C-alpha positions as CSV (number, residue, x, y, z in Angstrom):
1,M,36.6,9.7,10.7
2,T,34.2,12.4,12.1
3,I,31.6,14.2,10.1
4,A,29.3,17.0,11.2
5,E,25.8,17.3,9.8
6,L,23.8,20.6,9.8
7,F,20.6,19.0,11.0
8,S,17.7,19.3,8.6
9,P,14.0,18.6,8.9
10,E,14.5,16.3,5.8
11,P,15.5,12.9,7.1
12,A,17.4,12.0,4.0
13,E,19.8,14.9,4.4
14,N,20.7,13.8,7.9
15,L,21.4,10.2,7.0
16,L,22.9,9.5,3.5
17,A,26.4,10.7,4.3
18,A,26.6,8.6,7.4
19,L,25.3,5.6,5.6
20,S,27.8,6.0,2.8
21,L,30.9,7.1,4.6
22,M,30.4,4.9,7.7
23,P,32.3,7.4,10.0
24,E,33.3,6.6,13.5
25,R,31.4,9.7,14.7
26,V,28.5,11.8,13.5
27,I,28.0,15.2,15.1
28,Y,24.6,16.8,14.4
29,L,24.4,20.6,14.8
30,G,21.0,22.0,14.7
31,S,18.6,24.8,15.8
32,R,16.4,24.0,18.7
33,S,13.2,24.4,16.7
34,V,14.4,21.9,14.0
35,M,16.4,19.4,16.0
36,T,13.6,18.5,18.4
37,D,13.7,15.7,21.0
38,G,11.4,13.6,18.8
39,R,13.7,13.9,15.8
40,I,16.7,13.2,17.9
41,A,15.0,10.0,19.3
42,A,14.0,8.9,15.8
43,T,17.5,9.4,14.4
44,R,19.0,7.4,17.3
45,S,16.5,4.7,16.8
46,F,17.3,4.5,13.0
47,F,21.0,4.1,13.7
48,K,20.3,1.5,16.4
49,V,18.1,-0.6,14.1
50,R,20.6,-0.4,11.3
51,K,23.4,-1.4,13.8
52,H,25.4,1.5,12.5
53,P,28.6,1.7,14.6
54,A,28.9,5.5,14.6
55,K,28.8,7.4,17.9
56,L,26.1,10.1,17.7
57,L,26.5,13.6,19.2
58,F,23.7,16.2,19.1
59,L,24.6,19.9,19.6
60,R,21.7,22.4,19.8
61,V,21.8,26.2,19.4
62,E,19.1,28.7,19.8
63,D,17.3,29.7,16.6
64,R,18.8,33.2,16.3
65,D,22.0,32.7,18.2
66,Y,24.6,33.4,15.6
67,A,27.4,33.7,18.1
68,G,26.3,30.4,19.7
69,A,26.4,28.7,16.4
70,G,29.9,30.0,15.7
71,N,31.1,28.9,19.1
72,A,29.6,25.4,18.6
73,I,31.5,25.0,15.3
74,R,34.7,26.2,16.9
75,D,34.2,23.7,19.7
76,I,33.8,20.9,17.2
77,L,37.0,21.8,15.4
78,E,39.0,22.1,18.5
79,K,38.0,18.6,19.6
80,Y,37.9,17.0,16.1
81,P,40.2,19.1,13.9
82,D,39.9,16.8,10.9
83,C,36.0,16.9,11.0
84,A,34.3,17.1,7.6
85,F,31.2,19.2,7.4
86,E,28.2,18.1,5.2
87,M,26.4,21.3,4.0
88,T,23.1,20.1,2.4
89,G,20.8,20.7,5.4
90,G,20.8,23.3,8.1
91,S,19.3,26.8,8.6
92,D,20.6,29.9,7.0
93,L,22.1,30.9,10.4
94,L,24.1,27.7,10.7
95,L,25.3,27.9,7.1
96,A,26.4,31.6,7.6
97,A,28.3,30.6,10.8
98,L,30.0,27.7,8.9
99,G,30.9,30.0,6.0
100,S,32.5,32.4,8.5
101,A,34.5,29.6,10.0
102,A,35.5,28.3,6.5
103,A,36.8,31.8,5.6
104,R,39.2,31.7,8.6
105,R,40.5,28.1,8.2
106,Q,40.8,25.3,5.7
107,L,37.7,23.2,6.5
108,Q,36.7,19.9,4.8
109,L,33.3,20.6,3.2
110,F,31.1,18.3,1.1
111,E,27.5,18.1,0.0
112,L,25.1,15.4,-1.2
113,D,22.4,15.1,-3.9
114,V,19.6,13.1,-2.4
115,R,17.8,12.2,-5.6
116,S,21.0,10.9,-7.4
117,Q,22.5,9.6,-4.2
118,A,25.8,11.3,-4.9
119,L,28.4,12.9,-2.6
120,H,30.6,15.7,-3.8
121,A,33.6,17.2,-2.1
122,L,33.5,21.0,-2.1
123,R,36.8,21.6,-0.3
124,G,39.3,18.9,0.8
125,N,38.8,15.3,-0.2
126,L,36.4,12.5,0.7
127,P,37.8,9.0,0.6
128,A,38.3,8.2,-3.1
129,Q,36.0,5.3,-3.2
130,K,33.2,7.4,-1.7
131,E,33.3,10.3,-4.3
132,G,30.3,10.3,-6.6
133,L,27.4,7.9,-6.7
134,I,26.6,5.9,-3.6
135,R,24.2,3.1,-2.6
136,P,23.5,3.5,1.1
137,L,22.9,0.1,2.5
138,K,20.2,-0.7,0.0
139,G,18.4,2.5,0.8
140,I,16.0,3.4,3.6
141,R,13.0,1.2,4.1
142,A,9.5,2.6,4.0
143,G,8.8,2.0,7.6
144,E,12.1,3.6,8.6
145,Y,11.4,6.7,6.6
146,V,7.9,7.1,8.1
147,Q,9.4,6.7,11.6
148,L,12.0,9.4,10.9
149,C,9.1,11.7,9.8
150,G,7.3,11.2,13.1
151,G,5.0,8.3,12.3
152,E,4.7,4.5,12.4
153,L,3.8,2.1,9.6
154,A,1.1,0.4,11.5
155,E,-0.2,-1.9,8.8
156,S,0.4,-2.9,5.1
157,S,-0.9,-5.5,2.7
158,Y,2.3,-6.3,0.8
159,T,5.9,-5.3,1.3
160,L,9.0,-6.1,-0.7
161,S,10.8,-7.0,2.5
162,G,8.0,-9.5,3.5
163,R,6.9,-12.8,2.1
164,I,5.4,-12.5,-1.4
165,P,3.0,-15.4,-2.2
166,P,4.5,-17.5,-5.1
167,E,1.2,-17.4,-6.9
168,L,0.9,-13.6,-6.8
169,E,2.6,-13.0,-10.2
170,T,0.4,-15.4,-12.1
171,D,-2.8,-14.4,-10.3
172,V,-2.3,-10.7,-10.9
173,A,-1.4,-11.2,-14.6
174,D,-4.5,-13.3,-15.2
175,L,-6.7,-10.9,-13.3
176,W,-5.2,-7.9,-15.2
177,A,-6.0,-9.6,-18.5
178,V,-9.7,-9.7,-17.5
179,Y,-9.6,-6.1,-16.2
180,I,-8.3,-4.5,-19.3
181,R,-11.2,-6.0,-21.4
182,D,-13.6,-3.6,-19.6
183,P,-11.9,-1.3,-17.1
184,E,-14.9,0.8,-16.5
185,G,-17.0,-2.2,-15.6
186,W,-14.5,-3.7,-13.2
187,T,-15.7,-1.9,-10.0
188,K,-19.4,-2.9,-10.5
189,Q,-18.6,-6.5,-11.3
190,T,-16.2,-7.1,-8.4
191,T,-18.7,-5.3,-6.1
192,L,-21.3,-7.9,-7.1
193,L,-18.8,-10.7,-6.4
194,A,-18.1,-9.1,-3.0
195,T,-21.8,-9.2,-2.2
196,L,-21.9,-12.9,-3.3
197,A,-19.0,-13.7,-0.9
198,A,-20.4,-11.7,2.0
199,R,-23.8,-13.5,1.7
200,S,-22.4,-16.9,1.0
201,R,-23.8,-19.8,2.9
202,S,-20.3,-21.4,3.1
203,G,-16.8,-20.1,3.6
204,G,-13.6,-20.8,1.8
205,R,-13.0,-20.6,-1.9
206,T,-16.5,-21.8,-2.9
207,V,-19.2,-19.3,-2.4
208,S,-23.0,-19.6,-2.9
209,A,-25.8,-17.1,-2.3
210,D,-29.0,-15.6,-3.7
211,L,-28.5,-12.3,-5.4
212,Q,-30.8,-9.5,-6.6
213,E,-28.3,-8.7,-9.3
214,A,-25.5,-11.2,-10.4
215,P,-22.3,-10.4,-12.3
216,D,-22.6,-10.3,-16.0
217,E,-22.3,-13.5,-17.9
218,A,-19.5,-12.2,-20.1
219,F,-17.5,-11.2,-17.0
220,L,-17.9,-14.6,-15.4
221,R,-17.0,-16.3,-18.7
222,H,-13.7,-14.3,-19.0
223,L,-12.9,-15.3,-15.4
224,E,-13.6,-18.9,-16.3
225,D,-11.5,-18.7,-19.5
226,G,-8.6,-17.4,-17.3
227,K,-9.2,-20.3,-14.9
228,L,-9.7,-17.7,-12.1
229,I,-13.1,-19.3,-11.2
230,S,-14.7,-22.6,-11.8
231,G,-17.9,-24.5,-11.1
232,V,-20.2,-21.7,-12.0
233,T,-23.8,-22.8,-11.4
234,R,-26.9,-20.7,-11.6
235,M,-30.3,-21.7,-10.2
236,G,-32.8,-18.9,-10.3
237,R,-31.3,-16.1,-8.2
238,S,-28.7,-18.4,-6.7
239,L,-25.1,-18.3,-7.9
240,T,-22.4,-20.7,-6.9
241,L,-18.7,-20.6,-8.0
242,T,-15.2,-21.5,-6.7
243,F,-12.3,-19.1,-6.8
244,R,-8.9,-20.4,-7.9
245,D,-7.2,-19.5,-4.6
246,E,-7.7,-17.3,-1.6
247,H,-5.6,-14.5,-3.2
248,V,-7.8,-14.4,-6.3
249,K,-10.9,-14.4,-4.1
250,R,-9.6,-11.4,-2.1
251,T,-8.7,-9.4,-5.2
252,L,-12.0,-10.2,-7.0
253,T,-14.0,-9.1,-3.9
254,R,-12.0,-5.9,-3.3
255,A,-12.2,-3.8,-6.4
256,G,-9.2,-1.5,-5.7
257,D,-6.7,-4.2,-4.8
258,L,-5.8,-5.1,-8.3
259,L,-4.4,-1.8,-9.3
260,E,-2.4,-1.6,-6.1
261,L,-0.9,-5.0,-6.8
262,W,-0.1,-3.9,-10.4
263,V,1.9,-0.9,-9.1
264,F,3.5,-3.1,-6.4
265,L,4.7,-5.6,-9.1
266,A,6.0,-2.7,-11.2
267,A,8.2,-1.6,-8.3
268,R,9.3,-5.2,-7.6
269,D,10.4,-5.5,-11.3
270,E,12.9,-2.7,-10.6
271,P,14.9,-4.0,-7.6
272,A,18.0,-1.9,-8.5
273,Y,15.9,1.2,-8.4
274,F,13.0,0.8,-5.9
275,T,14.6,-0.4,-2.7
276,D,11.3,-0.9,-0.9
277,A,7.6,-0.8,-1.5
278,V,4.6,-1.2,0.7
279,M,1.0,-1.4,-0.4
280,G,-2.2,-0.7,1.5
281,A,-0.3,1.2,4.1
282,K,-1.8,2.6,7.3
283,I,0.4,5.3,9.0
284,R,-0.1,6.2,12.6
285,W,1.0,9.6,13.8
286,H,3.8,9.7,16.3
287,G,3.7,5.9,16.7
288,D,1.3,6.3,19.6
289,E,-1.4,3.5,19.6
290,R,-3.5,5.7,21.9
291,R,-3.9,8.3,19.2
292,S,-6.7,8.0,16.7
293,T,-5.0,9.9,13.9
294,M,-4.3,7.5,11.1
295,N,-3.5,8.1,7.4
296,E,-4.0,5.6,4.6
297,I,-2.1,5.5,1.4
298,D,-2.4,2.9,-1.4
299,G,1.3,2.7,-2.0
300,L,4.7,3.9,-0.7
301,L,7.7,3.2,-2.9
302,M,11.3,4.1,-1.8
303,H,14.1,5.0,-4.2
304,G,17.1,5.2,-1.9
305,A,16.0,8.0,0.5
306,V,13.3,9.4,-1.8
307,P,9.7,8.4,-1.0
308,V,7.0,8.1,-3.7
309,Y,3.5,8.2,-2.4
310,V,1.0,6.6,-4.8
311,S,-2.8,6.7,-4.9
312,C,-4.5,4.1,-7.0
313,K,-8.0,4.7,-8.4
314,I,-9.4,1.8,-10.4
315,G,-12.8,3.5,-10.6
316,T,-14.0,7.1,-10.4
317,V,-11.3,9.7,-9.6
318,P,-12.7,12.4,-7.4
319,K,-10.7,15.6,-6.9
320,E,-10.4,14.7,-3.2
321,A,-8.0,11.9,-4.3
322,L,-5.4,14.5,-5.1
323,Y,-5.7,16.1,-1.7
324,E,-5.4,12.6,0.0
325,V,-2.0,11.8,-1.5
326,D,-0.8,15.4,-1.1
327,S,-1.6,15.5,2.6
328,V,0.1,12.2,3.4
329,A,3.2,13.1,1.4
330,A,3.3,16.5,3.1
331,R,3.1,15.0,6.6
332,F,5.4,12.0,6.0
333,G,7.5,12.9,3.0
334,G,9.1,16.3,3.1
335,S,10.3,18.3,0.1
336,Y,11.9,15.3,-1.6
337,A,8.7,13.3,-1.7
338,A,7.2,12.4,-5.1
339,K,3.5,12.0,-5.5
340,A,1.5,10.0,-8.1
341,L,-2.1,9.2,-8.8
342,V,-2.6,6.2,-11.0
343,C,-5.9,5.6,-12.7
344,C,-7.8,4.2,-15.7
345,R,-10.0,7.0,-16.8
346,L,-11.0,10.4,-15.5
347,S,-14.7,10.8,-15.1
348,G,-16.9,13.8,-15.6
349,S,-17.2,16.4,-18.5
350,P,-14.2,17.3,-20.6
351,S,-13.9,20.6,-18.7
352,A,-14.0,18.7,-15.3
353,R,-11.3,16.3,-16.5
354,Q,-9.1,19.2,-17.7
355,A,-9.6,21.0,-14.4
356,L,-8.4,17.9,-12.4
357,R,-5.4,17.6,-14.7
358,Q,-4.5,21.2,-14.1
359,R,-5.0,20.8,-10.3
360,A,-2.6,17.8,-10.4
361,R,0.0,19.9,-12.1
362,D,-0.5,22.7,-9.6
363,M,0.0,20.3,-6.7
364,N,3.1,18.6,-8.3
365,I,1.3,15.3,-8.5
366,L,2.2,12.9,-11.4
367,L,-1.1,11.9,-13.0
368,I,-0.9,8.6,-14.8
369,E,-4.1,8.0,-16.9
370,D,-5.0,5.1,-19.1
371,V,-3.0,2.6,-17.0
372,D,-4.8,-0.2,-18.7
373,K,-3.0,0.8,-21.9
374,L,0.4,0.7,-20.3
375,Q,2.8,-2.2,-20.0
376,R,4.0,-2.7,-16.5
377,S,7.5,-1.7,-17.5
378,Q,6.1,1.6,-18.8
379,L,4.3,2.3,-15.5
380,A,7.6,1.6,-13.6
381,A,9.5,3.9,-15.9
382,L,7.0,6.8,-15.2
383,L,7.3,6.3,-11.4
384,R,11.1,5.9,-11.7
385,R,11.4,9.2,-13.6
386,E,9.2,11.0,-11.0
387,A,11.5,9.8,-8.1
388,S,14.6,10.8,-10.0
389,E,13.5,14.2,-11.3
390,G,11.4,15.4,-8.5
391,P,7.9,16.9,-8.5
392,S,6.1,16.8,-11.8
393,V,6.1,19.9,-13.9
394,S,3.9,18.5,-16.6
395,L,1.2,15.9,-17.1
396,R,2.5,12.5,-18.1
397,S,0.1,10.0,-19.5
398,I,-0.2,7.6,-22.4
């Protein structure tokens, strides 16, 4: 079986049909400005890593060469008369040339819906078992998607494809129980614990140091009640305590980690929907270690071939947070990318909070407020809906 793809700047549009139909041959027809050498190399690399057996052919035409586009389609049909054309991507010129060819002969035409992961025959028939919903090889992984968009996933804290510490679930649940008692105070208290750990006279899980300001007694008591710390001893300005394990120590000394982990576990709870998730991601442009350009994003979730970029703000939410997630999604997401900002409370005056909500709407960013009042399943449902339906058109919060 041979399929022809009108090459698109959107990676998903170039891949899902090949992943689903598993053809012997894939012919990519694209304009020179869109089907660049870099995108061709990234597409070849993706197929190689996936061990996809299809032979790949790339045919380029000049951007405004209508006759050349028509000739390329004619050449494809002469060599592969049973070729099926996938029409989701491609420039207007290529679509016009394909339409002209279809008016003269009975071509096999089909399209795909990236968000629902569905293939639909427009003319002719796809193999019966491939019509309708598809599940393309468990979806595209986050690192693969970033590479197809011209970057490299250089670093991440946790990934669904990596080893997840067995104690993670219990640790995060116990920490979350403390967090929701006083969400607004979490950043200050964990910052004080971070100072304690940084000044500690000893390493490991037990820390001890003199502090100008120590964490509140109530906060430490809640941690002790949850068995997250033990051996709390105060002598003047000196404070000593022992963290339950290294993971608890890390989360209690890095204020923002807890919300990232809560989002990560929400995605992990939906394995049939979120096919990959990475947290604490650092993305290098062009995969070139010599370049200094690096973007950071708290979370990147994948639903099939749809990326969901997530910013987590456990403390103050500046308006710049919206631009951070928007810029990364624009560079490494394309038009299918969903964007979300997850937070506890918006700071500032009522008018300032409303202005930020409106800006989120205008930028098509899902704003999830009051995350401390949501069950993890509710958080997952909001993120799942965003990936399915596309950019937000209205504010969604508790």
